[in-house]
C-alpha positions, 0 to 999 in steps of 0.5 A: 836321443830318442833311439840311442843304440839304432846306429847298432842295428840299422845299416845306412841307406843312400837313396841313390840315383835315377837308372843310367837309362832313364836318367841320361835322356833328360836334365832332371835331377838323377838323385832320388829321394826316400819315404818319410819313414825312411828317412826318418829311420835314418835320422835316428842313426845319429848317435848322440856322439858327445862330441859332434865332428859333423857340426865342427866340419860344416862351415856354417856350424849347422847343428846336425844332431839336433835337426837329426833328432827331431827329424827322427821324432817327426817334428819336421818343423821344429827340424827346419826351424833349427837348420834354418838358423845356420843354413840359409839355404838348406835346399842347395846345400842339401843338394849340392854340398859334398857332405864334409860333416858326414867325412867327419862323421863317428860313424864314419870312423868306426864303421864306414857307414856315416848318418846320411846327414845331407839327403836328410837335410834336403827332405827337412828343406823339401817338407817346408817348402812342402807344408807351407812351414816356408813363408815370406816374413813381414820384416821392421825396416830401418833406413840404411840401404845395402848393395851387394854386386853378385847374386851367387850363394855369398852373395844371396846369403848376404842379402837375405841376413840382411833383409832379415835384420831390416836392411833395403838391399839391393842385389845386381846381377850381371846376368839375365837372371839371379843365381849366379853359379847356382843357376850358370855353374851347377847342371840341372841333373844336380840342382833344379833352377825351379828350386833356385826360383823358388827361393829367389821368389822368396826373396823378392817377396820379403823385400830383396830387390834384384836387378839383373842385367846390370853390371856394375861399371857399365850398365851402372857406374861404381859412383852411382853406387856408392852414392846410393847405398851405406855399405856395398858388398863384393860378391862377384865369384871367381869366374876367370878359369885357369887356361892352358897355353899350348901349341893349338890352343887356338883350334875350334873346338877347344872350350873352357869347361863353364863355356859349356855348362852356362850355355847348357843351362841357358838353353833349359831356360829358353834364353836364344843362343846364337847358332854359331856359338853353340857348343855341342858334344853330339857324336863327338869324341869329348875330352875333358882335362881336369879331375875336378866336379866341374870336369865331372859336370861336363862329362854329365852334360857330354853324355846328354848330349850324345857323345860319341865318347867322353875321356876325363884326364888328370895330371896327379895321380889316382887317388886311393879309393878307400883310405887316405893316410893323407887325410885321415878322420875327421879330415875330409878324405881326399881319395877316389870320387865316382860320381853319378855323371862318371857312372854314366860313361868315361874313361878316366886317366891320370898322370898326364900331362897335356903337351899340345893340341893337334888340328885339321882344317882349323879344328881340333882332331886330338892331343898329344898327353905324356905320362908324368910322375910325382915324387916327393922330396926325403926331406919332405915338401911338395911334390914334383912332376917329371915327365916321362917321355911316354907319349901319346895322342887322344882323339879329341872332336871337342875338348873342355878345359876344367883345370880350376880357377885363378884368383880374380883380379878385378881391377876395374871395379875395384879401382872404380869403387875406390878400393886399394890396388894392394887388395886386388889379390885377396879384396879382404883378408881380415875377419871382418871382410872389409877392404880398404874403404870403409864401406866396402865388404867382400866376401865369397869367391871373390875374396877367398878364390874358388871354393865350396858353395857351403864356404861361399855361404858361411863367408856371406853370414860373416859378411853380413854381421860386418857390415850390420856391424859397421851400420850400427 
C-alpha cells in the first residue's frame, strides 16, 4: 500500500447529499461528489488488512484493496480495469448498492468509519467514462445465439458477459425501454436514467440486440424463441407485490409502491400516461405501508410531488440505531437506516399492523392500525406477533403498499418454454442455474426472489458462465 498508516489520521469523508430545500424540487441525483484529491485521499484509508472482509462480503467478489490502492496512486485507468473484471456495471452498484463491503470493512469494526468504498467505486467508473477508458470493444464471434428474457441487472449482466465471449445475444424486454428495475424501479434521484442509457448504448455498439415492447408468450411465442436460439435465459425479475387483503382494499387511492415509482420514471422520460391513470401525492396525506428501501423511495417521490404529509409505518420493531447484537460484524447490520428521502420529511412509526382501510364516497380517507408486540420463545425460534388492542386511525388520502414481493410463479411462460412445473417455485435451484429444460437457464430475482441489484448481477455472472459451459 502506498500509505499504510493513512487510516490512523485521515477520517472518513462522505460526499453527502445536496441541500434538502434544493433537491426536493427536482429529480436529479441527490448524492454529491468529492473532488479528485479528496477522493484519492479517501482511497488511501484502505488499510491492507490482510484478510479483506470487503471482498468476502461482496456478492460479485470485487477486489476492493487492489483498486483502492490504484485510485490513491492516481492510476484511474488501472483501477477501472481491475474493477471491471468483477463488476460489469460499477456505475450502477456505485450508486444503488447498500455497500455490503463497507459494513464488513475492518475500519467499521475498529473505529466505525469504514472506507468510502461505494463512493470510490462510482468515482472510478465516472472517470473511466469521462476520460474514454470505456469504449466499445471489437469482438470475435462464434455461431451460437442466446436469448435473454428481461433487461434488468441480472439480464444485462448475462447479455454483457456472453456478448464479450463472442455469442450473439438478443435481449427481449416487455417495457418501452431496456433497463428493467434500474429504469422503472429505482427513482431518478438515486439513479439518473442517462446512466442507464449510456450503458445500454455501449452494449448495443458492441453487438447486443435489444427488442423492447416484446413480451415473450404474447408479442413473440416461446416456441419461436426456443427454435431460434441455442440457449435461453429467464431474467424477468420478481414483480409480484405482496398485497394487503383487508377490509376496504378496493377503495380508490390505494396503490402498490411500484405503480407509483414506475409511473413517475415514465413521466420523467416523457412517456405518455393517461390522465385518469396518473397517481399524484400533491397536497395529499400519504401513508406508506412498509419500512424498506422501496417504501423510502415512495417517501422521496411523494415529497417531490408536494405531499401535505408523509407517514411510513412498519409492522416490525424499531431496530437499534448503532449496533445490533443479532447481526455482529462482519455481517450486514440490521440497524436503523435513515435515507435521504427520510431526511426530506417523513413521520416513521414501528410495531403497527393494518386492520382496515377507511373510506368516504369510494376513496380512502384513513387507515385503522393497531399496535403489536413481538416476543421471542424462551427456547428460541422465530419471534411471534401479538396485537395489543391499541388501535387508531391514521389520516391518508393516498396509501402506498410497499411490503416486498412474493416469489413469482411464471406458469404461463415456463409452461410455454417447456420447463417442468415442479420448478416453478425456485425456477433454478442448482449451482449452474439450469431448469428442467437443458437449454433454459434462470437468474436474478426470477430464480431467487426479490433481492439486491448486486446479488442479481452475481447471479447473472454465474448464469453466463453456465450458459458458456453448456454451449461449449
